[in-house]
CHARMM internal coordinates of N, CA and C (Angstrom, degrees):
IC EDIT
DIST 1 N 1 CA 1.4486
DIST 1 CA 1 C 1.5240
ANGL 1 N 1 CA 1 C 109.12
DIST 1 C 2 N 1.2688
ANGL 1 CA 1 C 2 N 115.64
DIHE 1 N 1 CA 1 C 2 N 130.78
DIST 2 N 2 CA 1.4518
ANGL 1 C 2 N 2 CA 118.52
DIHE 1 CA 1 C 2 N 2 CA 176.18
DIST 2 CA 2 C 1.5195
ANGL 2 N 2 CA 2 C 108.72
DIHE 1 C 2 N 2 CA 2 C -110.53
DIST 2 C 3 N 1.2934
ANGL 2 CA 2 C 3 N 115.40
DIHE 2 N 2 CA 2 C 3 N 137.57
DIST 3 N 3 CA 1.4609
ANGL 2 C 3 N 3 CA 118.89
DIHE 2 CA 2 C 3 N 3 CA 179.05
DIST 3 CA 3 C 1.5185
ANGL 3 N 3 CA 3 C 107.81
DIHE 2 C 3 N 3 CA 3 C -104.91
DIST 3 C 4 N 1.2885
ANGL 3 CA 3 C 4 N 115.99
DIHE 3 N 3 CA 3 C 4 N 135.72
DIST 4 N 4 CA 1.4601
ANGL 3 C 4 N 4 CA 120.21
DIHE 3 CA 3 C 4 N 4 CA 178.79
DIST 4 CA 4 C 1.5201
ANGL 4 N 4 CA 4 C 109.29
DIHE 3 C 4 N 4 CA 4 C -109.66
DIST 4 C 5 N 1.2936
ANGL 4 CA 4 C 5 N 114.54
DIHE 4 N 4 CA 4 C 5 N 143.41
DIST 5 N 5 CA 1.4574
ANGL 4 C 5 N 5 CA 120.62
DIHE 4 CA 4 C 5 N 5 CA 179.75
DIST 5 CA 5 C 1.5226
ANGL 5 N 5 CA 5 C 109.22
DIHE 4 C 5 N 5 CA 5 C -95.88
DIST 5 C 6 N 1.3091
ANGL 5 CA 5 C 6 N 116.37
DIHE 5 N 5 CA 5 C 6 N 132.16
DIST 6 N 6 CA 1.4601
ANGL 5 C 6 N 6 CA 119.70
DIHE 5 CA 5 C 6 N 6 CA -179.36
DIST 6 CA 6 C 1.5206
ANGL 6 N 6 CA 6 C 112.40
DIHE 5 C 6 N 6 CA 6 C -89.52
DIST 6 C 7 N 1.3104
ANGL 6 CA 6 C 7 N 117.91
DIHE 6 N 6 CA 6 C 7 N -13.07
DIST 7 N 7 CA 1.4522
ANGL 6 C 7 N 7 CA 119.44
DIHE 6 CA 6 C 7 N 7 CA -179.32
DIST 7 CA 7 C 1.5213
ANGL 7 N 7 CA 7 C 110.26
DIHE 6 C 7 N 7 CA 7 C -89.01
DIST 7 C 8 N 1.2925
ANGL 7 CA 7 C 8 N 115.73
DIHE 7 N 7 CA 7 C 8 N 144.32
DIST 8 N 8 CA 1.4522
ANGL 7 C 8 N 8 CA 121.15
DIHE 7 CA 7 C 8 N 8 CA 178.17
DIST 8 CA 8 C 1.5182
ANGL 8 N 8 CA 8 C 108.65
DIHE 7 C 8 N 8 CA 8 C -90.59
DIST 8 C 9 N 1.3243
ANGL 8 CA 8 C 9 N 117.40
DIHE 8 N 8 CA 8 C 9 N 159.68
DIST 9 N 9 CA 1.4646
ANGL 8 C 9 N 9 CA 119.11
DIHE 8 CA 8 C 9 N 9 CA 179.62
DIST 9 CA 9 C 1.5226
ANGL 9 N 9 CA 9 C 113.37
DIHE 8 C 9 N 9 CA 9 C -57.79
DIST 9 C 10 N 1.3268
ANGL 9 CA 9 C 10 N 118.15
DIHE 9 N 9 CA 9 C 10 N -35.56
DIST 10 N 10 CA 1.4591
ANGL 9 C 10 N 10 CA 119.29
DIHE 9 CA 9 C 10 N 10 CA -178.80
DIST 10 CA 10 C 1.5255
ANGL 10 N 10 CA 10 C 111.76
DIHE 9 C 10 N 10 CA 10 C -68.67
DIST 10 C 11 N 1.3342
ANGL 10 CA 10 C 11 N 118.02
DIHE 10 N 10 CA 10 C 11 N -37.78
DIST 11 N 11 CA 1.4603
ANGL 10 C 11 N 11 CA 119.05
DIHE 10 CA 10 C 11 N 11 CA 179.23
DIST 11 CA 11 C 1.5200
ANGL 11 N 11 CA 11 C 110.94
DIHE 10 C 11 N 11 CA 11 C -72.61
DIST 11 C 12 N 1.3285
ANGL 11 CA 11 C 12 N 117.17
DIHE 11 N 11 CA 11 C 12 N -33.66
DIST 12 N 12 CA 1.4624
ANGL 11 C 12 N 12 CA 120.50
DIHE 11 CA 11 C 12 N 12 CA 175.56
DIST 12 CA 12 C 1.5155
ANGL 12 N 12 CA 12 C 110.49
DIHE 11 C 12 N 12 CA 12 C -65.58
DIST 12 C 13 N 1.3172
ANGL 12 CA 12 C 13 N 116.27
DIHE 12 N 12 CA 12 C 13 N -41.88
DIST 13 N 13 CA 1.4588
ANGL 12 C 13 N 13 CA 121.05
DIHE 12 CA 12 C 13 N 13 CA 178.78
DIST 13 CA 13 C 1.5231
ANGL 13 N 13 CA 13 C 110.80
DIHE 12 C 13 N 13 CA 13 C -64.73
DIST 13 C 14 N 1.3141
ANGL 13 CA 13 C 14 N 116.73
DIHE 13 N 13 CA 13 C 14 N -41.05
DIST 14 N 14 CA 1.4607
ANGL 13 C 14 N 14 CA 120.74
DIHE 13 CA 13 C 14 N 14 CA 179.37
DIST 14 CA 14 C 1.5251
ANGL 14 N 14 CA 14 C 110.81
DIHE 13 C 14 N 14 CA 14 C -64.86
DIST 14 C 15 N 1.3307
ANGL 14 CA 14 C 15 N 116.40
DIHE 14 N 14 CA 14 C 15 N -40.30
DIST 15 N 15 CA 1.4655
ANGL 14 C 15 N 15 CA 120.14
DIHE 14 CA 14 C 15 N 15 CA 179.21
DIST 15 CA 15 C 1.5172
ANGL 15 N 15 CA 15 C 110.62
DIHE 14 C 15 N 15 CA 15 C -66.50
DIST 15 C 16 N 1.3290
ANGL 15 CA 15 C 16 N 117.68
DIHE 15 N 15 CA 15 C 16 N -40.23
DIST 16 N 16 CA 1.4573
ANGL 15 C 16 N 16 CA 118.90
DIHE 15 CA 15 C 16 N 16 CA -178.87
DIST 16 CA 16 C 1.5268
ANGL 16 N 16 CA 16 C 110.90
DIHE 15 C 16 N 16 CA 16 C -71.00
DIST 16 C 17 N 1.3290
ANGL 16 CA 16 C 17 N 118.20
DIHE 16 N 16 CA 16 C 17 N -33.23
DIST 17 N 17 CA 1.4683
ANGL 16 C 17 N 17 CA 119.63
DIHE 16 CA 16 C 17 N 17 CA 175.52
DIST 17 CA 17 C 1.5206
ANGL 17 N 17 CA 17 C 110.61
DIHE 16 C 17 N 17 CA 17 C -64.62
DIST 17 C 18 N 1.3089
ANGL 17 CA 17 C 18 N 115.73
DIHE 17 N 17 CA 17 C 18 N -39.61
DIST 18 N 18 CA 1.4655
ANGL 17 C 18 N 18 CA 119.60
DIHE 17 CA 17 C 18 N 18 CA 179.10
DIST 18 CA 18 C 1.5216
ANGL 18 N 18 CA 18 C 110.09
DIHE 17 C 18 N 18 CA 18 C -64.49
DIST 18 C 19 N 1.3362
ANGL 18 CA 18 C 19 N 116.66
DIHE 18 N 18 CA 18 C 19 N -42.47
DIST 19 N 19 CA 1.4616
ANGL 18 C 19 N 19 CA 121.07
DIHE 18 CA 18 C 19 N 19 CA 178.76
DIST 19 CA 19 C 1.5266
ANGL 19 N 19 CA 19 C 110.72
DIHE 18 C 19 N 19 CA 19 C -63.73
DIST 19 C 20 N 1.3285
ANGL 19 CA 19 C 20 N 116.93
DIHE 19 N 19 CA 19 C 20 N -44.73
DIST 20 N 20 CA 1.4662
ANGL 19 C 20 N 20 CA 120.61
DIHE 19 CA 19 C 20 N 20 CA 178.29
DIST 20 CA 20 C 1.5255
ANGL 20 N 20 CA 20 C 110.01
DIHE 19 C 20 N 20 CA 20 C -62.14
DIST 20 C 21 N 1.3203
ANGL 20 CA 20 C 21 N 116.60
DIHE 20 N 20 CA 20 C 21 N -39.79
DIST 21 N 21 CA 1.4613
ANGL 20 C 21 N 21 CA 119.72
DIHE 20 CA 20 C 21 N 21 CA 177.76
DIST 21 CA 21 C 1.5147
ANGL 21 N 21 CA 21 C 112.54
DIHE 20 C 21 N 21 CA 21 C -60.82
DIST 21 C 22 N 1.3400
ANGL 21 CA 21 C 22 N 116.41
DIHE 21 N 21 CA 21 C 22 N -43.56
DIST 22 N 22 CA 1.4678
ANGL 21 C 22 N 22 CA 120.23
DIHE 21 CA 21 C 22 N 22 CA 176.97
DIST 22 CA 22 C 1.5274
ANGL 22 N 22 CA 22 C 111.21
DIHE 21 C 22 N 22 CA 22 C -61.57
DIST 22 C 23 N 1.3270
ANGL 22 CA 22 C 23 N 116.38
DIHE 22 N 22 CA 22 C 23 N -44.18
DIST 23 N 23 CA 1.4666
ANGL 22 C 23 N 23 CA 120.35
DIHE 22 CA 22 C 23 N 23 CA -178.54
DIST 23 CA 23 C 1.5251
ANGL 23 N 23 CA 23 C 110.54
DIHE 22 C 23 N 23 CA 23 C -63.18
DIST 23 C 24 N 1.3378
ANGL 23 CA 23 C 24 N 116.79
DIHE 23 N 23 CA 23 C 24 N -43.50
DIST 24 N 24 CA 1.4684
ANGL 23 C 24 N 24 CA 120.25
DIHE 23 CA 23 C 24 N 24 CA -180.00
DIST 24 CA 24 C 1.5268
ANGL 24 N 24 CA 24 C 110.16
DIHE 23 C 24 N 24 CA 24 C -64.94
DIST 24 C 25 N 1.3266
ANGL 24 CA 24 C 25 N 117.22
DIHE 24 N 24 CA 24 C 25 N -40.00
DIST 25 N 25 CA 1.4562
ANGL 24 C 25 N 25 CA 119.37
DIHE 24 CA 24 C 25 N 25 CA 178.37
DIST 25 CA 25 C 1.5310
ANGL 25 N 25 CA 25 C 111.63
DIHE 24 C 25 N 25 CA 25 C -65.69
DIST 25 C 26 N 1.3217
ANGL 25 CA 25 C 26 N 117.12
DIHE 25 N 25 CA 25 C 26 N -41.02
DIST 26 N 26 CA 1.4668
ANGL 25 C 26 N 26 CA 119.81
DIHE 25 CA 25 C 26 N 26 CA 177.06
DIST 26 CA 26 C 1.5263
ANGL 26 N 26 CA 26 C 111.37
DIHE 25 C 26 N 26 CA 26 C -63.49
DIST 26 C 27 N 1.3266
ANGL 26 CA 26 C 27 N 116.66
DIHE 26 N 26 CA 26 C 27 N -38.82
DIST 27 N 27 CA 1.4645
ANGL 26 C 27 N 27 CA 120.20
DIHE 26 CA 26 C 27 N 27 CA 176.87
DIST 27 CA 27 C 1.5277
ANGL 27 N 27 CA 27 C 110.57
DIHE 26 C 27 N 27 CA 27 C -63.87
DIST 27 C 28 N 1.3201
ANGL 27 CA 27 C 28 N 116.76
DIHE 27 N 27 CA 27 C 28 N -38.28
DIST 28 N 28 CA 1.4655
ANGL 27 C 28 N 28 CA 120.36
DIHE 27 CA 27 C 28 N 28 CA 177.30
DIST 28 CA 28 C 1.5124
ANGL 28 N 28 CA 28 C 112.11
DIHE 27 C 28 N 28 CA 28 C -64.01
DIST 28 C 29 N 1.3164
ANGL 28 CA 28 C 29 N 116.24
DIHE 28 N 28 CA 28 C 29 N -42.39
DIST 29 N 29 CA 1.4708
ANGL 28 C 29 N 29 CA 120.32
DIHE 28 CA 28 C 29 N 29 CA 177.96
DIST 29 CA 29 C 1.5258
ANGL 29 N 29 CA 29 C 110.17
DIHE 28 C 29 N 29 CA 29 C -63.84
DIST 29 C 30 N 1.3396
ANGL 29 CA 29 C 30 N 116.28
DIHE 29 N 29 CA 29 C 30 N -43.12
DIST 30 N 30 CA 1.4677
ANGL 29 C 30 N 30 CA 120.42
DIHE 29 CA 29 C 30 N 30 CA 179.63
DIST 30 CA 30 C 1.5251
ANGL 30 N 30 CA 30 C 111.05
DIHE 29 C 30 N 30 CA 30 C -63.16
DIST 30 C 31 N 1.3189
ANGL 30 CA 30 C 31 N 117.07
DIHE 30 N 30 CA 30 C 31 N -43.62
DIST 31 N 31 CA 1.4672
ANGL 30 C 31 N 31 CA 120.95
DIHE 30 CA 30 C 31 N 31 CA 179.10
DIST 31 CA 31 C 1.5219
ANGL 31 N 31 CA 31 C 111.02
DIHE 30 C 31 N 31 CA 31 C -62.23
DIST 31 C 32 N 1.3047
ANGL 31 CA 31 C 32 N 115.77
DIHE 31 N 31 CA 31 C 32 N -45.06
DIST 32 N 32 CA 1.4616
ANGL 31 C 32 N 32 CA 121.18
DIHE 31 CA 31 C 32 N 32 CA 179.60
DIST 32 CA 32 C 1.5320
ANGL 32 N 32 CA 32 C 110.70
DIHE 31 C 32 N 32 CA 32 C -60.23
DIST 32 C 33 N 1.3191
ANGL 32 CA 32 C 33 N 116.45
DIHE 32 N 32 CA 32 C 33 N -45.79
DIST 33 N 33 CA 1.4653
ANGL 32 C 33 N 33 CA 121.59
DIHE 32 CA 32 C 33 N 33 CA -177.70
DIST 33 CA 33 C 1.5265
ANGL 33 N 33 CA 33 C 111.67
DIHE 32 C 33 N 33 CA 33 C -69.55
DIST 33 C 34 N 1.3298
ANGL 33 CA 33 C 34 N 116.66
DIHE 33 N 33 CA 33 C 34 N -47.34
DIST 34 N 34 CA 1.4631
ANGL 33 C 34 N 34 CA 119.39
DIHE 33 CA 33 C 34 N 34 CA -179.58
DIST 34 CA 34 C 1.5261
ANGL 34 N 34 CA 34 C 111.90
DIHE 33 C 34 N 34 CA 34 C -65.65
DIST 34 C 35 N 1.3099
ANGL 34 CA 34 C 35 N 116.90
DIHE 34 N 34 CA 34 C 35 N -32.80
DIST 35 N 35 CA 1.4640
ANGL 34 C 35 N 35 CA 119.26
DIHE 34 CA 34 C 35 N 35 CA 175.37
DIST 35 CA 35 C 1.5119
ANGL 35 N 35 CA 35 C 111.47
DIHE 34 C 35 N 35 CA 35 C -61.96
DIST 35 C 36 N 1.3137
ANGL 35 CA 35 C 36 N 116.56
DIHE 35 N 35 CA 35 C 36 N -38.00
DIST 36 N 36 CA 1.4671
ANGL 35 C 36 N 36 CA 120.25
DIHE 35 CA 35 C 36 N 36 CA 178.88
DIST 36 CA 36 C 1.5220
ANGL 36 N 36 CA 36 C 111.75
DIHE 35 C 36 N 36 CA 36 C -70.98
DIST 36 C 37 N 1.3308
ANGL 36 CA 36 C 37 N 116.98
DIHE 36 N 36 CA 36 C 37 N -35.21
DIST 37 N 37 CA 1.4600
ANGL 36 C 37 N 37 CA 120.65
DIHE 36 CA 36 C 37 N 37 CA -175.79
DIST 37 CA 37 C 1.5262
ANGL 37 N 37 CA 37 C 111.92
DIHE 36 C 37 N 37 CA 37 C -79.89
DIST 37 C 38 N 1.3304
ANGL 37 CA 37 C 38 N 116.91
DIHE 37 N 37 CA 37 C 38 N -46.80
DIST 38 N 38 CA 1.4658
ANGL 37 C 38 N 38 CA 120.64
DIHE 37 CA 37 C 38 N 38 CA -170.25
DIST 38 CA 38 C 1.5214
ANGL 38 N 38 CA 38 C 115.72
DIHE 37 C 38 N 38 CA 38 C -98.83
DIST 38 C 39 N 1.3155
ANGL 38 CA 38 C 39 N 119.07
DIHE 38 N 38 CA 38 C 39 N 2.61
DIST 39 N 39 CA 1.4569
ANGL 38 C 39 N 39 CA 119.47
DIHE 38 CA 38 C 39 N 39 CA -175.25
DIST 39 CA 39 C 1.5233
ANGL 39 N 39 CA 39 C 111.20
DIHE 38 C 39 N 39 CA 39 C -72.07
DIST 39 C 40 N 1.3084
ANGL 39 CA 39 C 40 N 114.10
DIHE 39 N 39 CA 39 C 40 N 141.19
DIST 40 N 40 CA 1.4575
ANGL 39 C 40 N 40 CA 120.91
DIHE 39 CA 39 C 40 N 40 CA 176.89
DIST 40 CA 40 C 1.5272
ANGL 40 N 40 CA 40 C 108.94
DIHE 39 C 40 N 40 CA 40 C -110.53
DIST 40 C 41 N 1.3055
ANGL 40 CA 40 C 41 N 116.08
DIHE 40 N 40 CA 40 C 41 N -30.83
DIST 41 N 41 CA 1.4614
ANGL 40 C 41 N 41 CA 121.43
DIHE 40 CA 40 C 41 N 41 CA -178.17
DIST 41 CA 41 C 1.5255
ANGL 41 N 41 CA 41 C 109.28
DIHE 40 C 41 N 41 CA 41 C -118.50
DIST 41 C 42 N 1.2914
ANGL 41 CA 41 C 42 N 115.69
DIHE 41 N 41 CA 41 C 42 N 155.16
DIST 42 N 42 CA 1.4595
ANGL 41 C 42 N 42 CA 120.49
DIHE 41 CA 41 C 42 N 42 CA -178.80
DIST 42 CA 42 C 1.5244
ANGL 42 N 42 CA 42 C 112.04
DIHE 41 C 42 N 42 CA 42 C -66.13
DIST 42 C 43 N 1.3227
ANGL 42 CA 42 C 43 N 117.24
DIHE 42 N 42 CA 42 C 43 N -32.81
DIST 43 N 43 CA 1.4663
ANGL 42 C 43 N 43 CA 120.49
DIHE 42 CA 42 C 43 N 43 CA 179.66
DIST 43 CA 43 C 1.5268
ANGL 43 N 43 CA 43 C 110.14
DIHE 42 C 43 N 43 CA 43 C -66.10
DIST 43 C 44 N 1.3231
ANGL 43 CA 43 C 44 N 116.54
DIHE 43 N 43 CA 43 C 44 N -39.53
DIST 44 N 44 CA 1.4676
ANGL 43 C 44 N 44 CA 120.00
DIHE 43 CA 43 C 44 N 44 CA -179.37
DIST 44 CA 44 C 1.5296
ANGL 44 N 44 CA 44 C 111.10
DIHE 43 C 44 N 44 CA 44 C -64.80
DIST 44 C 45 N 1.3060
ANGL 44 CA 44 C 45 N 117.03
DIHE 44 N 44 CA 44 C 45 N -43.90
DIST 45 N 45 CA 1.4668
ANGL 44 C 45 N 45 CA 118.78
DIHE 44 CA 44 C 45 N 45 CA -179.77
DIST 45 CA 45 C 1.5294
ANGL 45 N 45 CA 45 C 110.68
DIHE 44 C 45 N 45 CA 45 C -68.63
DIST 45 C 46 N 1.3096
ANGL 45 CA 45 C 46 N 117.34
DIHE 45 N 45 CA 45 C 46 N -35.18
DIST 46 N 46 CA 1.4617
ANGL 45 C 46 N 46 CA 120.34
DIHE 45 CA 45 C 46 N 46 CA 176.80
DIST 46 CA 46 C 1.5203
ANGL 46 N 46 CA 46 C 111.80
DIHE 45 C 46 N 46 CA 46 C -64.35
DIST 46 C 47 N 1.3363
ANGL 46 CA 46 C 47 N 116.29
DIHE 46 N 46 CA 46 C 47 N -42.54
DIST 47 N 47 CA 1.4670
ANGL 46 C 47 N 47 CA 120.26
DIHE 46 CA 46 C 47 N 47 CA 178.61
DIST 47 CA 47 C 1.5243
ANGL 47 N 47 CA 47 C 111.11
DIHE 46 C 47 N 47 CA 47 C -65.46
DIST 47 C 48 N 1.3226
ANGL 47 CA 47 C 48 N 116.80
DIHE 47 N 47 CA 47 C 48 N -40.93
DIST 48 N 48 CA 1.4676
ANGL 47 C 48 N 48 CA 120.22
DIHE 47 CA 47 C 48 N 48 CA 179.31
DIST 48 CA 48 C 1.5206
ANGL 48 N 48 CA 48 C 110.90
DIHE 47 C 48 N 48 CA 48 C -66.53
DIST 48 C 49 N 1.3291
ANGL 48 CA 48 C 49 N 117.10
DIHE 48 N 48 CA 48 C 49 N -40.87
DIST 49 N 49 CA 1.4609
ANGL 48 C 49 N 49 CA 120.11
DIHE 48 CA 48 C 49 N 49 CA 178.09
DIST 49 CA 49 C 1.5269
ANGL 49 N 49 CA 49 C 111.10
DIHE 48 C 49 N 49 CA 49 C -63.60
DIST 49 C 50 N 1.3384
ANGL 49 CA 49 C 50 N 116.64
DIHE 49 N 49 CA 49 C 50 N -46.74
DIST 50 N 50 CA 1.4619
ANGL 49 C 50 N 50 CA 119.74
DIHE 49 CA 49 C 50 N 50 CA -179.49
DIST 50 CA 50 C 1.5277
ANGL 50 N 50 CA 50 C 111.38
DIHE 49 C 50 N 50 CA 50 C -65.29
DIST 50 C 51 N 1.3303
ANGL 50 CA 50 C 51 N 116.55
DIHE 50 N 50 CA 50 C 51 N -42.29
DIST 51 N 51 CA 1.4664
ANGL 50 C 51 N 51 CA 120.20
DIHE 50 CA 50 C 51 N 51 CA 178.24
DIST 51 CA 51 C 1.5186
ANGL 51 N 51 CA 51 C 111.72
DIHE 50 C 51 N 51 CA 51 C -63.90
DIST 51 C 52 N 1.3120
ANGL 51 CA 51 C 52 N 116.20
DIHE 51 N 51 CA 51 C 52 N -42.05
DIST 52 N 52 CA 1.4562
ANGL 51 C 52 N 52 CA 120.41
DIHE 51 CA 51 C 52 N 52 CA 178.72
DIST 52 CA 52 C 1.5145
ANGL 52 N 52 CA 52 C 112.37
DIHE 51 C 52 N 52 CA 52 C -65.51
DIST 52 C 53 N 1.3089
ANGL 52 CA 52 C 53 N 116.20
DIHE 52 N 52 CA 52 C 53 N -43.16
DIST 53 N 53 CA 1.4656
ANGL 52 C 53 N 53 CA 119.93
DIHE 52 CA 52 C 53 N 53 CA 179.09
DIST 53 CA 53 C 1.5225
ANGL 53 N 53 CA 53 C 110.80
DIHE 52 C 53 N 53 CA 53 C -65.77
DIST 53 C 54 N 1.3321
ANGL 53 CA 53 C 54 N 116.89
DIHE 53 N 53 CA 53 C 54 N -40.70
DIST 54 N 54 CA 1.4697
ANGL 53 C 54 N 54 CA 120.39
DIHE 53 CA 53 C 54 N 54 CA 178.60
DIST 54 CA 54 C 1.5228
ANGL 54 N 54 CA 54 C 111.14
DIHE 53 C 54 N 54 CA 54 C -64.52
DIST 54 C 55 N 1.3227
ANGL 54 CA 54 C 55 N 117.16
DIHE 54 N 54 CA 54 C 55 N -42.98
DIST 55 N 55 CA 1.4646
ANGL 54 C 55 N 55 CA 120.52
DIHE 54 CA 54 C 55 N 55 CA 179.65
DIST 55 CA 55 C 1.5243
ANGL 55 N 55 CA 55 C 110.95
DIHE 54 C 55 N 55 CA 55 C -65.05
DIST 55 C 56 N 1.3113
ANGL 55 CA 55 C 56 N 117.15
DIHE 55 N 55 CA 55 C 56 N -38.67
DIST 56 N 56 CA 1.4639
ANGL 55 C 56 N 56 CA 120.30
DIHE 55 CA 55 C 56 N 56 CA 178.12
DIST 56 CA 56 C 1.5308
ANGL 56 N 56 CA 56 C 110.26
DIHE 55 C 56 N 56 CA 56 C -63.93
DIST 56 C 57 N 1.3327
ANGL 56 CA 56 C 57 N 116.96
DIHE 56 N 56 CA 56 C 57 N -42.87
DIST 57 N 57 CA 1.4593
ANGL 56 C 57 N 57 CA 121.66
DIHE 56 CA 56 C 57 N 57 CA 179.38
DIST 57 CA 57 C 1.5310
ANGL 57 N 57 CA 57 C 111.14
DIHE 56 C 57 N 57 CA 57 C -65.04
DIST 57 C 58 N 1.3368
ANGL 57 CA 57 C 58 N 117.06
DIHE 57 N 57 CA 57 C 58 N -46.18
DIST 58 N 58 CA 1.4540
ANGL 57 C 58 N 58 CA 121.07
DIHE 57 CA 57 C 58 N 58 CA 179.88
DIST 58 CA 58 C 1.5269
ANGL 58 N 58 CA 58 C 110.74
DIHE 57 C 58 N 58 CA 58 C -63.73
DIST 58 C 59 N 1.3161
ANGL 58 CA 58 C 59 N 117.35
DIHE 58 N 58 CA 58 C 59 N -40.48
DIST 59 N 59 CA 1.4684
ANGL 58 C 59 N 59 CA 120.71
DIHE 58 CA 58 C 59 N 59 CA 177.05
DIST 59 CA 59 C 1.5184
ANGL 59 N 59 CA 59 C 111.41
DIHE 58 C 59 N 59 CA 59 C -60.07
DIST 59 C 60 N 1.3039
ANGL 59 CA 59 C 60 N 117.11
DIHE 59 N 59 CA 59 C 60 N -41.03
DIST 60 N 60 CA 1.4650
ANGL 59 C 60 N 60 CA 121.09
DIHE 59 CA 59 C 60 N 60 CA 177.11
DIST 60 CA 60 C 1.5207
ANGL 60 N 60 CA 60 C 112.00
DIHE 59 C 60 N 60 CA 60 C -63.37
DIST 60 C 61 N 1.3344
ANGL 60 CA 60 C 61 N 116.06
DIHE 60 N 60 CA 60 C 61 N -40.15
DIST 61 N 61 CA 1.4655
ANGL 60 C 61 N 61 CA 120.37
DIHE 60 CA 60 C 61 N 61 CA 178.70
DIST 61 CA 61 C 1.5209
ANGL 61 N 61 CA 61 C 110.61
DIHE 60 C 61 N 61 CA 61 C -66.80
DIST 61 C 62 N 1.3303
ANGL 61 CA 61 C 62 N 117.69
DIHE 61 N 61 CA 61 C 62 N -40.76
DIST 62 N 62 CA 1.4585
ANGL 61 C 62 N 62 CA 120.93
DIHE 61 CA 61 C 62 N 62 CA 179.09
DIST 62 CA 62 C 1.5310
ANGL 62 N 62 CA 62 C 109.70
DIHE 61 C 62 N 62 CA 62 C -63.02
DIST 62 C 63 N 1.3215
ANGL 62 CA 62 C 63 N 116.78
DIHE 62 N 62 CA 62 C 63 N -42.96
DIST 63 N 63 CA 1.4695
ANGL 62 C 63 N 63 CA 120.08
DIHE 62 CA 62 C 63 N 63 CA 179.58
DIST 63 CA 63 C 1.5143
ANGL 63 N 63 CA 63 C 111.63
DIHE 62 C 63 N 63 CA 63 C -65.33
DIST 63 C 64 N 1.3248
ANGL 63 CA 63 C 64 N 118.15
DIHE 63 N 63 CA 63 C 64 N -32.10
DIST 64 N 64 CA 1.4676
ANGL 63 C 64 N 64 CA 120.51
DIHE 63 CA 63 C 64 N 64 CA -178.56
DIST 64 CA 64 C 1.5266
ANGL 64 N 64 CA 64 C 112.14
DIHE 63 C 64 N 64 CA 64 C -75.50
DIST 64 C 65 N 1.3147
ANGL 64 CA 64 C 65 N 118.78
DIHE 64 N 64 CA 64 C 65 N -12.79
DIST 65 N 65 CA 1.4614
ANGL 64 C 65 N 65 CA 121.91
DIHE 64 CA 64 C 65 N 65 CA 178.86
DIST 65 CA 65 C 1.5155
ANGL 65 N 65 CA 65 C 112.67
DIHE 64 C 65 N 65 CA 65 C -73.45
DIST 65 C 66 N 1.3218
ANGL 65 CA 65 C 66 N 117.48
DIHE 65 N 65 CA 65 C 66 N -10.73
DIST 66 N 66 CA 1.4702
ANGL 65 C 66 N 66 CA 120.45
DIHE 65 CA 65 C 66 N 66 CA -176.28
DIST 66 CA 66 C 1.4915
ANGL 66 N 66 CA 66 C 113.07
DIHE 65 C 66 N 66 CA 66 C -74.09
END
COOR INIT
IC SEED 1 N 1 CA 1 C
IC BUILD
């Protein structure tokens, strides 16, 4: 039995970029939130906020490439 795939490489690539974009955005949200909850020093919360915001932005850009 041979199985044939109905998806083309471009649609598979687009779907995986969208998935990666969602994951990166969720990681950004988690970083932003955990930085606010667990920070002890102002530098740590600033780094977590900037990292979270950057990851959210990059995730959005990756998703828009589809």
